[in-house]
N, C-alpha and C positions, 0 to 999 in steps of 0.2 A: 412642422416637426415630424421626424420619422420615428416610427415605433418598431423597427425591425428587431430590436433587442428583445422584444416580447416573445420571439421564437424560442428564446432560452427557457421560457416557462411552459412550452408545449403548444403555443398558438401557431396555427398555420399562416401562411402568407395571406390567404383570403380572410381568415378570421381577424388578423391584424388590420387589414384594410377596412373591413366592415366596422370594427370597433372604433377605429379612428374616425370614420365617416359619422358614426352616431355621436361620438364625443363632440364633433364640430357642428352637427346639425340638430342634435337632440332627437326627440321622438319622431319616427317617420313610419309611414305605411310601408308594408313589405314591397309593394310595387315600386315606390319611389326609391327605396334602397337598391333594388335591382337595377333600376334605370340609372341612378347616379353612380353606382359602383361599376356598372358594365360587366358584372359577373353573371354568368349563366344562372337561370332561375333555380334549377335543382341544386347547384353548388352553393348558391347564396343561402337558400333555406338550410342546407346541411351545415353550413358554417355558422349561421345564426343560432341554430339549435345547439351546436357545440359550444358557442359562447354563452348561451343560456345555462348549459350544464356546468360551465366553469364559474357561473355566478357573475358574469360581466355584462349580460344583457337579459332583459325580461320582455315578455310580450303581453299585450293587452288587446282587447277587442274594442274598436271604436267605430260605431255605425256599421257593424257587421264586417269590418275590415280589420285584419291583423296588423297591429303596429308593434314596432320594436323600439325600446328605449335603452340607453346605456345605463349601467349601474355604476356606482361610485368607483373611481379608480383605486380607492383604498382596498377594494377587493383584490386588486392585483397583488398587494402585499400578502394577503392571506393565501393567494394562489402560489406566490413565490415561497412562502413558508412551507406550504404543503409539499411543493416540489423539492425544496431543500431537505425536508424530513425524509421523503422517499429516496432521495439521492443518498443521504447518510445511511439509511437502512440498507440500501443496495450495496453501498461501499463496504459496510461492515460484513455483509454476507459474502461479498466477493473476497474480502481479506481472509475470511475464515476458510474459504475453499481454494484459494489461489495455489496453495501448495499441491493439492490434488490435481488441479487443472494443469499445472506445470508438469507433474509426473506423467499424466496422460499424454500431454504434448510431446514430451521427450521420448516416451515409449513409442508413440505413433511415428515419429520421424526417425527413430532408431539411431539418433546421433546425440551425443552429449552437448549441452549448451555450455559454452566456455566464455566467461566474461573476464576481462582484464581491468584492473584498477591500479592507478599510480598516485604516488604522493600521499601526504597525510589525509587529505580530504577523500581521496579514493579509498584508502584503507578504512576510513570511518564508515563508508558506505557498506563495506562488507560486514562490519560488526553490527551496523544498524539493521542489516538484512537478517542477521541472527535474531535480533530482538523481534522482528516482524514474524519470523517463522515460529517463534515461541516453542521450539523443540529442544530437548536436552542437548548439551554440547559435549563432544568428546574430543579432547585435544592432546597434542604432544607439542611441547614447546620449551624454550629457555627464556628466563626472565632476566638474564644477566646483561645483555647488550642491546637493550631496546632504545630506539630513538627517544630523546627526552620529551618531545611534544606528544608522541604517541603514548608513552608511559603515563604521562599526566592525564591525558584524556581517557585512557583505559581505566585508570584507578579512580578517577573522580566522576566520570560520566557513565561509561559503558557498564562497568561492574555494578554500580549502584542501580542502574536501570534494569539490568539483568536480574539482580536479586529482588528488586521490587516486583518484577513480572513473575517471580518464582520459577525461573528457568535454571534448573540444576546443571552443573558442569563437572565433568570428570577429566582430570588432567594428569598426564605423565609429564612431570617437570624435571628438567636436568638440574643436578646439584649446582650450587653456587651461593655466593653471599646474599643474593636477593631471594633465593629459593626458600630459605628458612623463614623469612618474614612473610613470604607469599603463602606458605603452608599454614603459618600461624593465623592467617586471616580466613581460613577455610570456612569456619562456621558462620561468621558474619557475612561472608560473600557467597553463601550457598554453593560451596565448592568442595569436592572431594579430590584431593591430590595425592599422588604417589611420586616419591622422588626416585629418580634413576641415576645411575652412575654417569657423570658427565663425560669421562674419558671413554667409557665403553659405548655410550649412546650419545654422540656429539650432535645434538639437534642444532641445525643452523637457521631454521626458520620455524614458524608455527604451522601446524596442521589442525584444522577444525572440521569436524564432521557434524553436520546438523541437518536433520530432515533428509532430503534427497540430494544434499549438496556437500561438497568437500572444498574447503578453502585452503590454499597454500599461501601463506603470508610472510613476506620478508620485511621486518621492521627494524633490522639491525642498524645501530647507530653508524652514521658515516657512509651508509650504502644507499643505493637507489631503492626507495620504498615501493614495493610492488606486491600486488595480490592477484591470484588467479582463482576463480571460483568455477568448479566443474559441477554442473547440474545434471545428474543422471542417477536414478534410483539404484541401478545395479552397481555402479561404481561406488556410490555411497555405502551400499550394503556390504560390498567387499572390503572397503576401507574400515568399516565398523567391525567386521569380523577380525581383521588384522589387529585393530585396537584391542578387541576383547582378548585375543591371544596374549598380547603383551600385558594387558591389565591383570589377567588371571595368573600370569606367570610371575608377577612381582609380589614378593612377600614384604610387608612393611613391619 
């Protein structure tokens, strides 16, 4: 049986080989382990001590000779649990700083990162990214001609998750039959919306500003569903400034 998968838990190739050897042979003197494994003496001892630290091997002295014996394989489960916990903690830390890392990357290369998404599933990825960012949303949009599938998903999934995460959103929404109901749900959906004249400001698609990103989303019924996300702090800051000008200029 091959135990190469143990590398996933931080064991080296030599450690795996020695642990497998001891599982098959049981307790052995250090000299026999080196002879049977054909691993160089210094490397063998280094690997055995590493296995001991991981709780997979222990050493005893027999007739003034050091012997090593394998510990129960159930210790591998404890090792796996420890590794999983460390991974989860690292993942959580990475998630918390990924936005800052992306900002540094974008500024370092001095080019905006542009991502294109298509279809219903593609557009969902954009909104899910907004949830991951957990930053306030600033949007300009129309809710009158939304693709039916997207409208249902936005109303029943995205908005609820956004509100649960307490992510506020500020919206300039074009007048229309759906806009009134949209605004009526503001409090429940953690949203502040201002209605603009549809004829004067004919929004054709949605613009979302969040963190260092700006998303341009076309979810109009009967059209090709397409989203473009531009990731650059300066572009996002400029778009946010334009949003603020429009927001402050509208009297409700």
